N, C-alpha and C positions, 0 to 999 in steps of 0.2 A: 358407195353402196356397201352395206353390211352383208355378212354371210347369209342371213335370212332373205334379205331383198333379192340377192343375186340368184339364190335357189328358186325363188318364186318367179323371177323374170326368165331364168333359163328354161323353165317349163313352157313359156309361151314363145320363146325365140328359138330354141334348140332345134337342130336339123340332124337326125340321127342316120348314120350310114352303117347298115349291117355288115359291110365288107371293110369297114375302117381298121387298119392295123395299128397296134400301139407298139409293136416291137416284133422281134423274130425269135423263134426257138433256137436251141443250139444247132439243130440240122438245117436251119434256114427257113423253116416253115413260118409263115406270118402268124403272129399272135394277135388275134382279133380283140378290138376294144369293145367292152360290154356297154350296154346302154347306160349303166351306172358310171362307167369311166367317161363316156362321152359327155354326159349330164354334168359330171364334175368339171370337165374341161370348159364346157359352155359357161358354168358359173364362174370359173377363174377368169375367163375371157372377159366377162362382163364386169367383174371386180377390178380388172387392171386396164380398162380402157383409158386412153389419154383424155385429158380435159377437151371438151367440145367435140367428142366423138360419140357415136351411138351405133347400135346394131338395130336395123329396121327390117321388118318383114311386111310385105304388102301381099295380102291375100294368102295363097299357098305357095308363093314363090320362096326361093332361098333368101335367107337373111343377108342384108347387105350392110357394109360399113358406110356410114356418112360422117361428115365433118361439118359442123355448123360454123358459119362465118363469125369472125371475131368483129365485134362492133366497137366503135370508138366510145370512150367514156365521155359523156356530155356534161357540161357544166350548166345547171339550171339554177336560177336564182329563186329564193323563196317565194316571191311575188309571182314568178312564172308558174311555179308548182301549185301555189293556191289558186291561180286563175284556171288551170287545167282541171284541178279537183272540182272547183265551183261549177265549171262547164259540163263535167261528166254528171255531176249531181243534178244539174238543171235538166240535161237530156234523158238521163236514165232512171232516176229515182222517182218511184211512185209510192206515195204514202198509202198506208194500209187502209185507211178510210175511204180513199178513192177506189179501192178494189172490192169493197163490200157492196152486196146486193141486198136491198131492203126485203124483208120477209114478205111474201106474197107478191113480189114484183114478177111480172111475166118475163120469162127468159125465151128468146127466139133463138132457135137453132136452124142453121141453114141446111140446105140439102146434103145428105150424106151419101157417100158410095163406098162400095167395097174395093179391094185391091184391083179388080178388073174394070173398074169404072162404072159398074152397074148401079143404079140408084137404089137406094134402100127406103122403104116406106117407114115413116115413124110409127 
């Protein structure tokens, strides 16, 4: 991830702590980290994550480190690959002509409801 990408991602994953210290003054008093300091730390953390690791935030919870499993490298023949591609094409491809509705054709719309489940009259 480049510097621009980490800065953008840091905005969505960062968790700021107003009491986070970044050092101490000569008298021993804590030197608090500014939001900018913490933002830069998050960006650096994201740029330096090891392979197969990520930071994930679910809802408003704290960001968590996760590690994705390492999967074995599979050997697939060209024939097997062509078979899989052909099967996906058969199952999921819909030609554009099959999606067109002729002009003047009646379109039926089923009953609609709002978020609370109340029926809406057309």
